[in-house]
N, C-alpha and C positions, 0 to 999 in steps of 0.2 A: 592721776591728775597731771603729773609732769608731762606725760605723753600728749595730753590734750593741749596743755599750755604751749608745748613746742610746736604742735600742729598749727595753733593759732598764730604763733610768731611766723611760721613758714608762710602761711596764707597772707599775713600782713606784709611780709617782705616780697612775696612773689607778685602780688597785685601791682604795687608801685613800679616794679621793674618792667612788667608787661605794659603798663601805661607809658613808661618812658620809651620803650621800644616802638610803640605805636606813634608817639609824638615824633621820634627821630625819623621813622619811616615817612611820616607825613611831610616833615621838613625836607627830606631827601627828594621826595616827589614834588 
């Protein structure tokens, strides 16, 4: 159960960072 919870946390944290990277790249362009 702990492993699945950690995986969920990783997914929730990786998605926002990816969105931020996309927004920053769009602003740069």
